[in-house]
N, C-alpha and C positions, 0 to 999 in steps of 0.2 A: 504494500500500500504506500502511495506517495505521501510525503510529509509536506504540507503547505505552511524559539527562547533568549581616677587613677585610684578605688579603694582609697585609701587614704593618700595615695600618691598625689592626687591633684590638690590636696590640702596645702601642698607646698606652693604650687602654681602649675600650670600646665606648660564595599565598595562593589526576551526579548522584549515604556517606559519611554527667546531664541537668539540665536547667535548669527552674526554676519559672517561672511566667509573670511574676513580678516579678524583681528582681535576684537572681542566683545568690548563695546564702549562702556567704561565704568561710569555710573552716575556720579555726579558731583557729591563729594562727601561733606556734610555739614560740619562745622567746627564743633569740637568736643566742649561741652559746657565747662566753665572754669571750676565748678564745684565737683566735677566728676573725678574720681580717683584715676591716677595714671594707669595706662594699660601695661600689664606685665609683659616682659619679653617672652616670646613663645618659641620653644624648640619643637619643630614638627617635621614630619616626613609626608610628602605627597606622592601617592602611588595610584596609577590609573591607566586605563586603556583596555582595549579588547585584545583577543588573542591573534586576530588578523585585521587588516585594514577594513574589511566589510563589517566588522563588529566593533569598530572604533569610531562611533558616531560623533558628530560635531558637538553634541550636548555634553559628552564626557569631557572633552577639552574645555568647553565653556564653564563647566562646574569647577574644574581645577583652576581656571583663570580667576573665578570668583573667590575661591579659597585663598589664592595668592593676594588678591585685592584686600581681603579681610584680615588675614593673618600675617602677611608679609612674606619675604623669601623663606622657603623651607631649608632644612639641612640638606635635603636632596629631593629632586623631582624626577621620579622614574615614570616615564610615559611612553606607551606604545612602542614603536620601533626605534625611539631615541631621536637625537638631533639629526636634522638634514634628511629625514625619511618622509616620503609621501604616505603618511599613515593615518590621515584624518579623513573620514568619510563625510561628504557633504552632498545632500540631495541635488540632483541636476533637474531643474524644472523644465528643461528643454529636451528631456530624454525622449527618443523617438519610439514610443510604445508600439506604433503600428508598422514599424520596419519588419520585414519578413524574418530576418535573422533573430530579432528580439521575440517575435511571436513563436518561433520554433524553440528558442531557448526557454521561454516560459512554459512551453508544452513538455519538452523532453527533459529539461534539467532546471526546474525552478529553483531560484536561490535569491537571497537578499543582496542588495548592493549594486545590481546592474543599473539602477536608475540614479547612480551617484558618481561624483567625481572625487578624486583624492588629491590632497594638497599637503604641504609640509605644515607642521604645527607652528603656531605663533608663540608657543611657550618657550622659556629658557630651560631646556631639558638637560638633566644631568646625564641620564643614560636610559636605555630601553628598559621597559618593565618586564624583563624576562624573569623566569623563576629563579635562576641563579643570582641575578642582580638583586632582586627583592629580598631573598633570604640572606644573602651576604650583607646587604645594607642593614637589615634588622639586627643581625648578629653583632655587627660593628657598632651600631648606634645605641644598643640597649645594654651594654656592659656596665656602664656607670653614668652618673649624672642625675640631674633633677628630672622631673616628669617630662615625658615625651609624648606628643600627640601624633597619631598615625591616621591620616585620612586615606581611605581606600575606596576607589570607585571602579566602575567597569561592569563586568558581568560575573554572575555566580550561578552555581547549580547545586542541587541536593545530592548528598551522599546517603549511605545507608543509615547513618545517624547524624545528628547535628554537628558533632565534632569532625565529621568527614565531609561536611559541606565544603564546596571549593570555589576558588576564585580563578578566573581564566587569565593566565599570564601571556605576554607576547610570545609568539612562536607556537601558538596552539598547544601550550602546556597548561598545567593547573597546579595550584597550591591549596592544600586543605587547611581547615582551621587548625587541626592538630599539628600540622607542619609549621604553620605560622607560630603557634604557641611554643613549639620545640625550639624555634629559632630565637626566641626572646631571652635576653639576659635578665639580671635582677633589677634593672632600671624600671621605675614605675612608668607604665604606658597607658594611655587612654585611646580608644579606637572610635573613629567615626567611619562606618562602612555603609555604602549606599547600593550595594549590589543586590541582585535577586537572592533570596534566601540568606541575607546577611545576618539574620538573627542567630545563625550558627556560631558567630563570633561571641555571642553571649556566654557560650560554654567556657570562655576564659575567666569567668567568675569562679571557676572551680580549679583545683590543683590538677595540672596536666590536662585541662579541658575535659575532665572526667566528672560528670555530675554525681556519679555514685559515691565519690569520695566526700562530698559535702564539706570541703575544707578550702580555705583560701590558697591561691597559688603562691609559690615562693617569691615571685616577682609581682608586686601589686599591679592590678590592671582592672579597668572597667571600660564601658563604652555605650554608645548610642547607635542604633541601627535602623535602616529604612524599612525592615520587614522582619517578621518572625522567621524561624529556621525553615518553615514549610510553605512560605508564600513568596511569590515574585514581587519585584519592585518596578516602579516606572522610572523614566529618566533617560532612556537611550534613544536619541532622536537625531537623525541626520539633517533635519530641517536647518537651513542656514539662518533662519530668523529666530533669534533668541527669545523673542516674545512668545513664540509658540511652544516653548519647552515647559514641561511640568515634571517636577521630580523633587525628591527629598533635599538634595544639596542646594538647589536654587532657593527653596524656602529657608533652609537651615542657616546658610551663610548670611543671607539678607537679614534674618531675624537677629543674628548676633550683633548686628550694627543698628538695630532698631528700625528695620524696614520690612515692608511686605515683599511678596515674591517679585514684584516688578520694580522694587527699589524706592517706593514712596514711603516717607516717614510714618511711623505708627505711634500712637500715644504710649508713653512709657508704661502705663498701667496694663496695657494689653500684653506686655512681654515680661516685665520685671515683677514676677508673681510674689516674690518674698520681700519686695520693697527696699532692696539694699542699694539701688541706684545702678546696678549692673545687670547684664543679661548673661546668664550662665549657659553652658552647653545643654543642660537639661531643660532650661527655659526655652532655648531655641528649638530643641527637640519637641517640646510641648507645643510650640507654635506650629510646627509641621503637622502634628497630630490633629490640631484644630482646623488648620487652614487648607490642607492639601485637598485637591480635587482629582485625585488619582487612585490607583489601586493600593497605594501604600498603607500599611498598618504598622507604624513604627514601634520599636520595642527597645529594651535596655538590659544591661547585665543585672541591675537590681530587680527588675521584673522577673527575669529568669530565675534568680536565686529564690525569690519569694515563692514562686510556683513550685519549685523543686522541694523546698523544705516544708510546704504546707499541702502537698498534693494528696495526702491521705485525710486531710481535714474536711469536714462537711461544711459546705459553703452555704450561707444564708444571706440573701440580698435584702437589705432594709434601707433605712434612711442613710444618706451619705454621711459618714463620720467626718467631722471637721476638726477633730482634736488630735490627729495623727501627725500633723506637720507635712502632709502630702499635698502641698498646694498645687503641684503640677497636675496630679490626677484629678483633684477636685475641679480645677479649671477645665480640664478636658470633659469631665462628666457633665458639668453645667453648660458648657458651650455647645457640645454636641446634642445634649438633650433639647436645648432650645432650637438648634438648627433642624433637628429631625422631628421636632414637635411631639415629643413623648417623654414620659417619666423615665428616670434612669433604670428602674426595675422592669421597664417594658423593652429594654434594649435587646435582650436575647430573643424575645418573641419577634421583634422586627427583623433581626439578623436571620433567624430561621426562615422567615417568609421569603426574604430576598434570595437566600441561599437555595431554597427548594425550587424557586422559579429559575434560578441560574442552572441548576442541575437538569431541569427539564429542557432548557434551551440547548445545553451542551449535549444532551442525549439526541435531540433532533439534529444537531450539527454532525454528530458521529454517524447517524443514519444517512444523512445527506451526503456525507463523504464516501460512504459505500457506493451510493448511486454514481457519484462523480468518478470513483475509481473504475467502476464497470464501464462507464462511458469513455473514460480515458483509454482503457485497453482496446476498445473497439476502434477509436480514432487512430491510435498509434499503429494498430494492426493494419488498417487500411492504408495509412501513409507509407509504412515500411514495406508493404507488399508491392507498392509501386516505385518507391524510392528508398532502397535498402540502406543507403548511406546517410539518410537524413538526420539520424539521431547522434551523429558523431562529427562535430565541427572540426575536429583535429585531423580528419582524414585528408590525404593529399588531394582527393577529387571533390571535396565538399564545395569549394568556391566555384569550381567549374559546373557542378550540379546546380547550384543556385542560379548561375548565369544562364544556363541552358533551360532549366525547368522552373525557374522562379515564377513566371506567370501562371503556369499550370498548377503549381503548389498553392499559390495564393487563391486561385479560382476554387480549388478544393476546400481550402480553409473558409472561404466566403460562402460557399454554396452547399457543402455537404450537410445532410440531415444529421449525421452522427456528430459532427462538430457543433451544430446548433444545440443538440441535446447536451453535449459536454459543457458548452458555455452556459447554458441555463443551470446545469447542476453546479458549476463553479460559482455562479452568481448566488445561488441559494446557500451554498456553504459560506461564502463571504458575508452574506446578510446575517446568517445565524451567528457566525463568529463575531461580527460587529455587535450584535445584540448581547452576546455573552460578555464581551469586553465592557460594554456599557453597564451591565449588571454587576460586574466585578467592582467598577468604580462606585456604583450605588451601594454595594454591600460594605465597602471599606469603612465608612464612618460608623455604621452599626457595629462592626467588629471592634473598631477602636473604642467605641463607647462601652461595649461589653467588657473589654479588657480593663478599662479604667475603673469601672464599677467593681469588677472582680478584684482588682488590685487593692482597692480601698477595703473591701470586705476581708480579704486574706491578710492584709496588714493589721487589721484590727485583731484578728485571731492570733497572729504572731506576736503582736505587742503584749497581749494578755499572757501569752506563754512565756515571753521574755527569753533570757539566756543568750547563748552564743549566736544562735541563728538570727535573733532579732538584732544583736549588735552588729553582725556581719551585714545585714540588710541596711542598717543605718550607715555603715562605712561605705557601702557601694553607692548609696544615695549622695553622700557627701562628696565622694569621688566624682560622680557625674555632675554635681553642681559646682565643683570647686573652681574650674577655670571660667572666667567671665570677661566680657568687654564692657567698658563704660558705655552707657547709653549716649548715642550721638544724635544731635539735632532733634527734630520732632517736638 
């Protein structure tokens, strides 16, 4: 069948989802109010890019550029194929979709990236984001020193368990969460990862990324992530117009400097939830949870720890507890309840309704794909019975075949009843997949609300129990809150 994807460390201080073809134009930065505390110097690493040029969309580069604008120059920037390589994919709006060669390619060998151009990166890149470069850099940079922030974007996939979730490194290789963890030294590190299934990095809350150990790792670490370990993220878009991008990083970095996704100043009270005059990593993460209009359901290491140590407790959802100090989850619960026009305790019911509808649409899409595959076999059988070389553009006689038989092939594609059936089946699959994508976006705020309400209820249970598990939960929260930027402008 054809396929059509710092714990206490930061108490010190502290990666298939718009940008112009050149460097994204940064919005003018308002002056920092004189009463705002000075911004701490930030030690950080920026790592990103896809495994190949066709999975290294322009939005990935734009997110890294925004991170550099907010945080300043990193210790190292490892990106895609490295300096002086044409490894950034940008959609070509003049792509000739009706060209015969393109029609045949879409039929016999569909793949992403054909409607794109490739250019050199506009970033000042240290080296390619290969597996060896990334792991070697982490080993070198985490042996000693104060807290280090690691921003990881690009693409990810699921493993057999969360610690085996993986990130795609340049050269079509991968690095698992467990391998990232193994490369880290004792230096405190905080992670911001925006890849699909990035919640697998939350396993770093546990020693050796092993949740069964229920103990802190030898090197303190925490993080915020764009999705749980079993869900995809948005944010990989070749569109050259940055205004059309939607993803965790775009919301997150702008929130750190007091702005909405598009760079407009926000009221301080919308972001500074603890009222200390700064916007922390966790507060910026909270802004994403509230404001995103994508499939993202962001999560954290503290959330992962809480669910592991309370998984056997009986959960009861009641009034939102306001005495736990969890201002971030309270803000999410209140904001999304208002947005969805329901009470917090109704969130699960709303989520289930959308999820069941999504499952029915996905089932229809699967059935439609079977019809498409049958029609595809008929069409290709007819084509290859007349033009046996047509499915292999690398053959020496392919260009001669197109030159001699092109008009006849186009006539067949335009007039054949079997091609018409195939095109109708493909259109039905596309329609159903688009419906499913829209339902995933519709479902996301319900799931985010459910998780916020559950977090508050589970934290209440854990606080009553007390002990080391509660203390560890507080340490992770403080780690996620520790680094912050002064509120600018607005």
